[in-house]
N, C-alpha and C positions, 0 to 999 in steps of 0.2 A: 726781291720784289715782295711787296706786302700781299697778304691774303685778302682778296676782294670780299670774301665772305665775312671776314672780321670787320672790314670797313663798312659793309652793308648792315651788319647786325649791331655794331657798336661804334657808330661814327663819332660820338662824343668823346670816347676814350682815345680813339685814334687822333682826333684833332688836338686833344690836350697833350698827348705825348709828342706829336709833331710840333706843336707850338713851343715846346721846350727847346727845340732846335732853332726856331726863328718864326717870326710873325707871318711870314709869307706862305707857310705850308698849309694851314687849315683851309684857306680858300680853295686850294687845289682838291681837297677832299670833297667839297661841295660840287666842284666841276666833275670830278670822277663819278660821284653818285648820280649826277644828272645824265652822264653818258651811260652809266649802268642801267638806269631806268629806261632810257631810250632804246638801248640794245635789247633788253629783255622784252620790252613792249613789241619791238619789231620782230623778235624771234617768236613771240606768242602769236602775233598776227600771221606770220609766215606759216606756222604750224596749223592755225585755224583754216587758212586758205587752202593749204595742201589737203586737209581733211575734207573740206568742202569740194575741192576738185575731184578727189577720189570718189566721194558720194555721187556726184553728178555723172562721173565717168561710168560708174556702175549702172546708173539709170539709162545712160546712152546705150550701153551694151544690151540691156534688157529690151529697150525700145527697138533697137535694130532687129533683134531676134523676132520681135512681134510685128515687124514691118512698119513701125511708126516713123513719122518725120521727127528727126532729132536735131535738125539744123540749129534751132534756137538754143538748145542745150550745148551744142558743140561751140557755138559762138560765145556762150557764157563761160565755158571751160577755157577758151582762148583768152578771154578777158581776165579770168582768174590767174591764168599762167603769167600774163604780163604783170599783174599786181604782185604775184609771188616773186618775180624777178626784181621788181622795184623794191619790195620790202626786204628781199635778201640783200640787195646792194646797201640799203639803209642799215641793216643789221651788221653787215660786214664792216661798213665804214665806222659805225659806232664802236664795234669791237676793236678795230685797229686803233682808233683814237684812245680807247680805254687802255689798251695794252701800252701804248706809247706813254700815256700819263702815268701808269703804274711804274714803268721803267724809270721815269723821272722823279718819282717820290723816294725820299731817303728812308732808311730803316727807322723803326721806332726805338728810341733810347730805352735801355733796360730800366726798369723801375728803380733799381738801386743806384743809377748814375747820379752823381751830384749835379744839382741845377746850377746853371751859369750861362753867361752870354758869350764868353770867349776864353782865350788862353789864360787871361789874368785870373780867371775863376777856377783854374785847375788845382785841386789840392795835392800837396806832396804827401805821398803815402808812406814812404820810407827812404832812408839814405843808407849808403854802405861806404865804409872807408872814410878817409880824410883827404882833403885837398893836399897835394904835394907842396912842400915848402922848399924854397930855393935860397941859396946865399947870393943869388944874382937875379937880374931881371930876366925872366924866362922869354925866350924867343918864340915867335909863332912858327908854324910848320913851313910856311913859305920860305923864311930865312934859313931854317934848318935844312929844308930840301934843296935849296940853292947851294948852300955851302958843302953839303954832302953828296950832291948830284943824284938825289933820289927821284926827282921827276922834272919834267920839262914842259912848261906851259906854252912857250913859244913854238916848240915843235908840234904840240897838239893843235895850236891855232893854225899853223902852216898847212897841216894836212886835213884838218876838219873844221876849223873855225873856233870861235870863242867858247869857253866852258867845256873844253876837252883837254886832257893831259896825257902825256907819255911818261910812263914809269920807266926808270933806267936803273941799271946796275943793282945796287943793294935795295933800292926802292922797289923795284920789280920783285926782287927776292923776298922782301918783307911782305908785300901784298900776297904773293903765292904762299908764303908760310902761314899767314893769317887764314887764308882760304882753307888750307889743308888742316890746320889746327881746329877751325870751327867745324868742318865736316866730320873729322874724326871724333871730336868731343860729342857731337849730337848723335852720331850713329853708333858709337861704341859705349857711351855712358848714359845717354838719354833715351835710347830706344827708337830712334827714327830710322827709316829706310831711305838710303840715298837715291836720289833721282837726278838724271841729267837730261833735261827736256829740250825740245826745240826752242829757238829764240824767236821764231816767227810763228804767229798763231792766226787762226781764222777769226773773223769779227765776232762770231757767236761766243767765242771763248771770253772775249772782253765784255760782252753783254752779260755773260754768266757771272762774272766776278764784280760787275758794277762799274767798270771803266767806261763802257759805252752804254747809252749814247751821250751821257752827261759830260764826260771828260775827253771827248774826241780831239780837242785841240791840244791835249797833253801828250798824245802818242804819235809815233812815227808810222806812217802808212805807205805801203807800196801799192799804188792804185792798180798797176798792171796785173798783179796777182791777187789783189784784195787780201793782203796779209799785213799784219802789224808786228813791229818789233815790240817785244814784251817790256812793260814798265817795271815788272817784278816777276819773279818765278811763281808767285801766287797764282798767276793767270794760267799757265799751262799745267801746273801741278794740281790745282784744285779741279780743273776740267778733265783730269784723267778719268774721273768717274761720272762725268756728265751723262745724263740719260741712262743711268744704271740704278738697279735696286740691289743694295748691298745686304749681305746676311749679318745678323747680329754678331756672329762669331768673328766677323772681319773688323769690327769696330772696337776701339778707336783706330782709325788709320792715322799713322804718323809718318810724314815725309820731310826730308831735308834736301834742299837743292841749292847748288851754287850756280849762279848765272851772272853775266853782265846784265845791266838794266838800262833802259833807254827812255828818257823823258824830255819832252820839249820844255817843260816848266814855263809854258807860255804865261806871261803876265805875273810870274811869281816874284814877290818882293825878295830882293837879295840875290838875284841871279848873278849880278856883277860882283858878288863877294869874292875877294881875293882868295886863291887857293882851291882846296879840294872840297870845300864844304857844300857847294851846290853845283853839280855838273850835269851835263846832258847824258853822259854815260858813266856808270859806276858799277862796282862789283858788290854782290850781296849774297849771303847765305840765308835762304828763306826757310822757315818752319811752317808746315801746313798740317792741320788736323781735321779729320772728319769724324764726327761722333754723334751720339744721341742727344736729344733735348735734355734728358735727365742728368747727363754727365758733363755738359759743355762748360758750365761755369767752373767746375773743378778742373777741367782740362785747360781753361784759360789761366788759372793760377799756376798750374804746372808748366805751361808754355812760357809764361813770364819768368818763372824761376829758372827755366832752361836758358833763356836769353841772359838773365842776370849772371848765371854761372860763368859766362864768357868773361865778363868784366871782373868778376871776383878772382878768377884764376890769373888774369893779367894784372891784378892789383890796382885797378883803375877806380877812382872815386866816381860814384854815380848816385842818382836819385831816381825814384819811380814816382810818376804823377798819374793821377787818374783824370781822364778827359771828362769835362763837364758836358752837359747836354748840348750847349751851344758850340762846342769845339769838336764834337765827334765827327769822324769821317763819314762819308755818304752812306756806306753800307754797314757800318758798325753799330752794334747794340751796346757794347761796352768795350772800353779800350784803356790799356795802361801804356804810357810812353816811358821808355827808359832813356835817361839823359846822362851822358858821361861828361865829366869836367875836362875842359881843355884849357890849361893854364895860359897858353900863348894867346888865346882868344879872350881869356877872362870871362868865360861863359860856358854854360852847359850846351851840349850838342845832342840832339835826338839821334840815337843809333838803333832804336827798335820801337816799333809800335805793335803791341800785342792785342789783337782784337777778336772778340766773339761776334760773329755775324748772325747768330741764330740761324733761322731757316731762310734768311733773305737771299743769299746766293744760291742755296739749294733749289729754291723755287724757280729762280731764273734759269738754272741748268737742269731742272728736273732730276735732281739727285736724291734718291730715297733709300730707306732701309726697311726691312721687314721686321716688325717688332715681335715680342714674345707671343702676342695673340694672333700673329700672322697678318697683321694689317700693315699696309705700306704707308710709311710716314716720311716726311721730309727730314733729311739729316740736318745737323748743325755743323757749320764750318768755322774754322779759326785759322788765323795765321799771324806770324810775327817775324820780324827780322832777327836772325840769330848769329851775326848782326850785319848791318850795313858796313861795308868795308872802308869807304872813303873817310867817313867821320871817325870810325874806330882807329884808322891809320893816323888821322890828325891828333886825336886824343893821346894815342900811345907815344908818338914821337915828341909831342909837347910835354907830356907828363914824365917821360923817361929821359929827357935831355940832361946832360951833364954840363958842368961849368966850362969844360974844354970844347963844347960843341958836339960831342959824340952822343949817341943814343944807346942807353943800356937796355938790352933786350930782356923783357921779363923772363924769369926762370922757366915758367910753364911753356913758353913759346920757343925756347932755345933748341929743343930736339927737332923742330920743324925748320927753324931758321939756320941752324948749324953754326952759330957763333954767339958770343956773349954781348957783343956790341957792334954798332956801326960807327967806325972811327974815321973812315976816309972813303972818298968816292972811288968806285971801280968802273972801268970802261965796260 
């Protein structure tokens, strides 16, 4: 959530930064400022009326002691009370509308973000490794999975509907191996603390990280309990410290969490894509950081490097792009996307989005820290996939396929998988 004081004191800057995201946002700033003016005017009027009522009430008390008729003053006090109630309702309504509008406004892009209208304007920052070369036409993961019995889309559709899959045999084993490999890498080498959070969260948690109210159609909701299935571990893990004031010695906080993730993907282009690329349920290892404003950009660079290390150890070719202002996620101030090459697709697949949210999420969840001067300041929050499993699975089996249809397991993963290759389906 943006700081209303910043908007009030420097609306021109806020409009300019939001305009970099899209032309529709600056007009909402004017609407917000109008609401803020109305709210403050109503609050001022309420305080004036309360002071006036207190003054007259004191006069009534003195008059009664002196045996004077105070009926006119008492009627005036009742009238002021009614005006206070009306003004209070107006102030509360303006405050509620203002907060709702603040929750709908996206974060300001960081001043260092490249300008652009959409994904086509995202610059490639760096690449690692080379695309694998084959002496045969590489198969896509759906053909490999079918021949090796790695997963079953028909079974997934039978029990849950489209865009669900059942992992089988060595496919389930590979998914589990990847999860353990990622968790062990980030917790033993990169300094993250492992978290295993609930998969159902209260609505205020989604408000805190920015999924609600804007993206309510993307999440699964249990109306009976008013609980939501998590779209990513970012939600429960970042909210571990909501409504807290952390000590400087606690920062930076670094958490790694494996969870299944659930997304409706309502209206998303490509939902019907064959295979595992876009699913309603998928596994992910998420990295979350909570830090100070002074260190958050350095922490973003190290977070991105931690996610990149996964692909480097697996020997998978990838590239890092920086999202331009027009392609940034709703809550992000600065984002790097990591895209791994999938030869069966002939395309790069996003497996991690590493973002610095500044104090945008912290304001929504009232997450603060006490600085060296003893002042309470909002923290900066960051997160990134370390990585998303379905697309990593796709890239791995397509990149490591052999001419006989087997999958050569990367050496770094073998201790977790327990074999050198996937050669035949197992029941």
